[in-house]
C-alpha positions as CSV (number, residue, x, y, z in Angstrom):
1,M,-66.8,-41.3,-41.3
2,D,-66.5,-42.0,-37.7
3,A,-63.4,-44.1,-38.4
4,N,-61.9,-41.2,-40.4
5,L,-62.6,-38.8,-37.6
6,M,-61.1,-41.2,-35.1
7,I,-58.0,-41.6,-37.2
8,A,-57.7,-37.9,-37.6
9,L,-58.2,-37.3,-33.8
10,A,-55.6,-40.0,-33.1
11,G,-53.2,-38.4,-35.5
12,F,-53.9,-35.0,-34.0
13,S,-53.5,-36.2,-30.5
14,G,-50.3,-38.1,-31.5
15,S,-48.9,-34.9,-33.1
16,A,-49.9,-32.8,-30.1
17,V,-48.2,-35.3,-27.8
18,A,-45.1,-35.3,-30.1
19,A,-45.2,-31.4,-30.1
20,L,-45.5,-31.4,-26.3
21,L,-42.6,-33.8,-25.9
22,A,-40.5,-31.8,-28.4
23,Y,-41.3,-28.6,-26.4
24,R,-40.3,-30.2,-23.1
25,S,-37.1,-31.7,-24.7
26,S,-36.2,-28.3,-26.2
27,A,-36.8,-26.6,-22.9
28,Q,-34.6,-29.1,-21.1
29,A,-31.9,-28.6,-23.8
30,N,-32.1,-24.9,-23.4
31,K,-31.9,-25.2,-19.7
32,I,-28.8,-27.5,-20.0
33,S,-27.3,-25.1,-22.6
34,A,-27.9,-22.1,-20.3
35,T,-26.4,-24.0,-17.4
36,K,-23.4,-24.9,-19.5
37,V,-23.0,-21.3,-20.7
38,D,-23.4,-20.1,-17.0
39,S,-20.8,-22.7,-16.0
40,E,-18.4,-21.5,-18.7
41,A,-18.9,-17.9,-17.8
42,Y,-18.3,-18.8,-14.1
43,D,-15.1,-20.6,-15.0
44,R,-13.9,-17.6,-17.1
45,S,-14.8,-15.3,-14.2
46,V,-12.9,-17.5,-11.7
47,T,-9.9,-17.6,-13.9
48,F,-10.0,-13.8,-14.4
49,Y,-10.4,-13.0,-10.7
50,E,-7.6,-15.5,-9.8
51,K,-5.3,-13.7,-12.2
52,V,-6.4,-10.3,-10.7
53,L,-5.8,-11.6,-7.2
54,A,-2.4,-13.0,-8.1
55,D,-1.5,-9.6,-9.7
56,A,-2.7,-7.8,-6.6
57,E,-0.7,-10.1,-4.3
58,K,2.4,-9.3,-6.4
59,Q,1.8,-5.6,-6.1
60,L,1.2,-6.0,-2.4
61,D,4.5,-7.8,-2.0
62,R,6.3,-5.1,-3.9
63,M,4.7,-2.5,-1.8
64,R,5.7,-4.4,1.4
65,Q,9.3,-4.5,0.1
66,Q,9.2,-0.8,-0.6
67,V,7.8,-0.1,2.9
68,D,10.6,-2.3,4.4
69,R,13.2,-0.4,2.4
70,L,11.8,2.9,3.5
71,N,11.7,1.8,7.1
72,E,15.4,0.8,6.9
73,Q,16.2,4.2,5.3
74,L,14.2,5.9,8.1
75,D,16.1,4.0,10.7
76,R,19.4,5.0,9.2
77,V,18.4,8.7,8.9
78,N,17.2,8.6,12.6
79,A,20.5,7.1,13.7
80,Q,22.4,9.8,11.7
81,L,20.1,12.5,13.1
82,A,20.8,11.2,16.6
83,Q,24.6,11.3,16.0
84,E,24.3,14.9,14.6
85,Q,22.2,16.0,17.6
86,D,24.9,14.5,19.9
87,L,27.6,16.3,18.0
88,S,25.5,19.5,18.0
89,N,25.0,19.3,21.8
90,S,28.7,18.6,22.3
91,S,29.6,21.6,20.1
92,R,27.2,23.8,22.1
93,D,28.8,22.7,25.3
94,Q,32.2,23.5,23.9
95,I,31.0,26.9,22.8
96,R,29.6,27.7,26.2
97,T,32.9,26.7,27.8
98,L,34.8,28.8,25.3
99,R,32.6,31.8,25.9
100,A,33.1,31.5,29.6
101,Q,36.8,31.3,29.1
102,V,36.7,34.3,26.8
103,M,34.7,36.3,29.3
104,T,37.2,35.3,32.1
105,L,40.1,36.3,29.8
106,E,38.5,39.6,28.9
107,T,38.0,40.3,32.6
108,M,41.6,39.4,33.4
109,L,42.8,41.6,30.5
110,A,40.7,44.5,31.7
111,D,42.1,44.0,35.2
112,L,45.6,43.9,33.8
113,R,45.1,47.0,31.8
114,A,43.7,48.7,34.8
115,Q,46.7,47.7,36.8
116,L,49.1,48.8,34.1
117,G,47.2,52.1,33.8
118,S,47.4,52.7,37.5
119,N,51.1,51.6,37.6
120,S,52.0,53.9,34.7
121,N,50.2,56.8,36.4
122,T,52.2,56.3,39.6
123,N,55.6,55.8,37.9
124,P,56.4,58.7,35.7
């Protein structure tokens, strides 16, 4: 009976070792599989974020172009405004000159009327 017990114990220990080795092998396979899945997820994430980054760069380039166009328009508007301000200042100067001339002419006209009025009173 001792031999049967020894054989049974040897068989049990062999199966326990085989189970332990199978467990370790399975754990390593799971670890490798998880690493592979993590690597694939990482690769997908990298691809996704590279695409997002490329799209963002395109949008940024479009926005820069828009800003450049707006700056050019602003420069043109500022130049036009400066021209209109120069014209306005010139027109104001001309108006001041004309007002002074009108006032001088009105004064001269009043003086002439006064002279005519005094001449007509003395010449009847």
